[in-house]
C-alpha positions in Angstrom: -8.5 1.7 -1.3 -4.8 2.6 -0.7 -3.2 5.6 0.4 0.7 7.5 0.8 2.0 6.6 4.3 4.3 9.9 4.9 0.4 12.1 5.1 -2.9 11.2 5.6 -4.4 8.4 4.9 -6.7 8.9 1.7 -9.3 7.3 -0.3 -8.0 5.8 -3.8 -11.3 4.9 -5.4 -11.9 6.2 -8.8 -12.8 5.7 -11.9 -10.6 3.5 -13.6 -12.7 2.1 -16.7 -10.5 4.7 -19.0 -7.2 2.6 -18.4 -8.6 -0.5 -18.5 -10.2 0.1 -21.6 -7.5 1.5 -23.4 -5.2 -1.2 -22.2 -4.0 -3.3 -25.0 -2.7 0.0 -26.8 1.5 1.4 -25.4 1.7 4.4 -23.7 3.8 6.7 -24.8 5.3 10.2 -23.1 3.3 12.2 -24.5 0.1 10.5 -23.7 1.3 10.4 -20.0 1.8 13.5 -19.7 -1.3 14.5 -20.9 -2.5 12.4 -18.1 -1.0 14.3 -15.2 -2.4 15.7 -12.6 -1.5 17.3 -9.7 -3.7 18.2 -7.6 -3.5 15.9 -4.4 -6.1 13.2 -3.9 -6.9 9.5 -5.8 -6.7 11.0 -9.0 -3.9 12.6 -9.2 -1.1 11.6 -11.7 2.7 12.5 -11.6 5.2 12.1 -14.7 7.1 9.0 -14.8 10.4 10.2 -13.7 9.2 11.8 -11.2 7.9 8.4 -9.4 11.1 7.2 -10.2 13.2 10.0 -8.1 10.3 9.4 -5.2 10.8 6.1 -5.1 15.1 6.8 -4.8 14.0 9.1 -2.0 12.0 6.4 -0.5 14.2 3.4 -0.7 17.6 5.9 0.8 15.7 6.4 3.4 15.3 3.8 3.9 19.5 2.5 3.8 20.5 5.1 5.7 17.9 4.1 8.9 19.7 1.0 8.9 23.1 1.9 8.1 22.8 4.7 11.5 20.8 1.8 13.2 18.9 5.0 14.1 16.6 4.7 16.9 13.5 3.6 15.4 9.6 6.4 16.0 7.6 6.5 19.0 4.5 7.9 17.4 1.7 8.2 19.5 -0.4 4.6 20.0 -3.4 4.1 17.7 -5.8 4.5 20.7 -5.2 8.4 21.4 -6.9 9.4 18.8 -9.1 6.1 17.0 -11.7 3.0 17.9 -10.3 -0.1 16.6 -12.8 -3.4 15.9 -10.9 -5.6 15.8 -12.2 -9.5 14.8 -12.2 -12.8 13.4 -12.2 -12.4 9.5 -14.0 -15.7 8.5 -12.5 -19.3 8.5 -11.2 -21.7 6.5 -12.0 -18.3 3.8 -12.3 -14.1 5.1 -15.4 -13.2 3.8 -13.5 -9.9 2.3 -11.1 -11.8 0.3 -13.5 -12.9 -2.0 -12.7 -13.8 -6.5 -10.9 -11.1 -6.8 -8.3 -11.8 -4.5 -7.9 -15.6 -6.1 -5.4 -13.5 -8.4 -3.2 -12.8 -6.0 -2.9 -16.4 -5.0 -2.6 -17.5 -8.2 0.8 -15.2 -8.7 3.3 -17.3 -9.7 5.8 -15.1 -8.3 4.1 -15.5 -4.2 3.6 -18.4 -1.8 0.6 -17.3 -0.1 -2.6 -18.7 0.5 -5.7 -17.2 1.4 -7.4 -20.0 3.5 -7.5 -19.0 7.5 -7.4 -17.8 10.3 -7.7 -14.0 9.0 -8.3 -10.7 11.3 -9.1 -8.0 9.9 -9.2 -4.8 12.1 -11.7 -1.8 10.5 -10.2 2.1 12.1 -12.5 5.0 13.2 -12.3 8.8 14.6 -12.6 8.5 17.7 -14.2 11.2 18.2 -17.4 9.5 16.0 -20.5 11.5 15.4 -23.0 9.1 16.6 -25.5 10.0 14.0 -22.8 8.8 11.1 -22.9 6.2 9.0 -20.3 3.6 10.1 -18.7 3.5 6.9 -17.6 7.5 6.8 -16.1 7.0 10.2 -13.8 4.0 8.7 -10.3 5.6 8.4 -8.1 2.0 7.8 -8.8 -1.3 7.2 -6.4 -4.4 7.4 -6.5 -7.4 7.1 -3.7 -10.1 8.5 -2.8 -13.3 9.2 0.1 -14.4 11.2 0.6 -16.9 9.2 0.4 -16.4 6.0 3.5 -13.9 7.5 1.1 -10.9 5.4 -1.4 -7.7 5.5 -3.8 -6.9 3.2 -4.5 -3.2 3.4 -8.0 -3.4 2.1 -9.1 0.5 2.7 -7.5 3.6 3.5 -9.7 7.2 3.8 -8.6 10.8 4.5 -11.4 12.8 4.1 -12.5 11.0 7.0 -10.1 11.7 9.0 -11.0 14.8 9.9 -11.6 16.8 13.4 -12.2 20.2 14.5 -10.0 22.7 16.7 -12.8 21.5 19.6 -12.6 17.9 19.3 -8.9 17.7 19.0 -8.4 19.4 22.2 -10.3 16.9 23.5 -8.0 14.5 22.4 -4.7 13.5 24.8 -2.5 13.1 21.1 -4.6 14.9 18.0 -2.2 14.3 15.5 -3.4 12.5 13.1 -1.8 9.4 11.8 -0.2 8.6 8.8 -1.5 5.1 7.0 2.4 3.3 7.3 1.8 4.6 11.7 -1.9 2.7 11.2 -0.6 -0.8 8.6 2.5 -1.1 12.2 0.6 -1.1 14.7 -2.8 -2.6 13.9 0.4 -5.5 12.0 2.6 -5.1 15.7 -0.9 -6.3 18.0 -1.9 -8.5 15.7 1.1 -10.9 16.0 3.1 -9.2 19.0 6.3 -7.9 19.1 8.4 -10.7 19.2 6.5 -11.3 15.6 6.1 -8.2 13.9 10.2 -8.6 12.0 8.2 -12.5 10.4 6.4 -10.2 8.1 6.5 -11.2 4.5 4.1 -10.0 2.3 2.3 -6.4 2.3 -0.8 -6.8 -0.2 -1.7 -3.7 -1.7 -5.6 -4.5 -3.4 -7.7 -2.6 -4.6 -6.0 -0.2 -6.6 -7.2 2.7 -8.4 -4.9 5.3 -7.5 -5.5 6.3 -10.8 -1.6 7.4 -10.8 -0.1 3.5 -9.6 -2.5 2.4 -12.3 -0.9 4.2 -15.2 3.0 3.1 -13.9 1.7 0.0 -12.6 0.9 -0.3 -16.8 4.1 1.2 -17.4 5.8 -1.2 -15.7 4.2 -4.2 -17.2 5.0 -2.3 -20.4 8.8 -2.0 -20.4 8.9 -5.6 -19.6 6.1 -6.0 -22.7 3.9 -8.5 -20.2 0.2 -7.9 -20.3 -1.6 -5.9 -18.2 -3.8 -8.6 -16.6 -1.3 -11.3 -16.8 1.2 -11.2 -13.6 4.2 -9.5 -13.1 7.9 -9.9 -11.0 10.5 -7.1 -10.3 12.9 -6.0 -8.1 16.4 -4.0 -7.9 18.2 -4.9 -10.9 14.5 -3.7 -13.3 16.4 -0.3 -13.0 17.2 0.5 -17.0 15.0 -0.4 -19.8 14.1 1.5 -23.2 11.1 2.2 -22.9 8.6 4.6 -21.3 9.4 4.4 -18.3 12.9 3.1 -17.6 13.7 3.4 -14.1 10.8 0.3 -13.2 12.0 -0.9 -10.0 12.3 2.6 -8.3 9.0 3.8 -9.9 6.6 1.1 -8.3 8.4 2.6 -4.8 7.2 5.6 -5.1 4.0 5.3 -5.7 1.3 5.8 -3.1 0.3 2.2 -2.8 4.3 1.6 -2.1 5.1 4.3 -0.6 3.7 4.0 2.7 5.9 -0.1 2.8 8.8 1.6 3.0 8.6 4.4 5.5 7.4 2.0 7.9 10.3 -0.1 7.1 12.3 3.4 8.0 10.7 4.2 11.0 10.4 1.2 12.2 13.6 -1.0 11.1 15.1 -2.3 14.4 11.5 -3.7 15.9 11.1 -5.3 11.8 14.8 -6.7 12.3 16.2 -4.0 8.9 14.0 -5.8 6.5 13.8 -4.6 3.1 11.3 -4.7 0.0 13.2 -7.3 -2.3 10.2 -7.9 -5.1 7.0 -6.5 -6.5 4.5 -8.7 -7.4 2.3 -7.3 -9.7 -1.2 -7.4 -11.7 -1.6 -4.1 -13.5 -5.8 -4.6 -14.3 -6.5 -7.6 -11.9 -8.3 -9.7 -14.2 -10.6 -10.9 -11.8 -11.4 -7.6 -10.7 -11.2 -5.3 -13.9 -10.4 -2.6 -14.0 -8.2 -2.7 -10.6 -4.8 -3.3 -9.4 -2.6 -5.4 -7.4 -0.3 -4.6 -6.5 2.0 -7.7 -3.9 5.4 -6.1 -1.9 7.5 -9.0 -1.0 9.5 -8.3 2.6 13.0 -9.5 3.1 16.4 -8.9 3.9 18.9 -9.0 0.6 21.0 -7.2 0.6 21.0 -5.9 -3.3 17.6 -4.5 -2.1 
């Protein structure tokens, strides 16, 4: 489950069966336009061109922040609104990294191992009602490995990050933090201020956001890569004679990639001016169909 980093986190879980069942058939523009759904949420689907424009916009924000050396944002500490539960995720391999994550390890474009140690952080609402179940209080779940220089975004749920005006009044900072900020603060806390710039990968797994899945499918289709095969996209992938011609910016404009761009913009100084240099994907994770996977690689290449 993943979310938009420029607003409140939201669940990305939903039904991907229709995407999986039609995976062998090439999409056309008319197919994609019939799927358009502008209702904000996990089933939102935008036209391909709009994902491209959103991708260009978030990339421009990062480039501007770096070029002008803008100050990093100073959002409230997560503890002013949320509770957090940090603990080892297990060793030698963390329990949540089941078989579906092995496809990430096996991606030829990625140098990442699943062996530990990994740490798990759950963010929960501070104004939690004791009668609610734990899963109903979860706002965000991340797996972090300092050794692997990796964050795995396992879950984000906007519907759980709710409160009444009375509850907000009791908080020192009632503002909800965007997913991008929760992501950054979890990474900072786990690895220490001095090491935040070592971040290499941000993994979005599992992906079931309908618009993101369709964009992943469009990207694979543009390169003629089967949906359940690994693919890698770079800043050079902008001119295809395909439904999604500008694949690079289309991927950056999805709800799965945008939180990473916002994090890189908001904390560019602390992160050492990191940029997104590659996106490694499965439109359909071969070990977890119909979910998709996105491994966002960071670096300091000027071409990104």
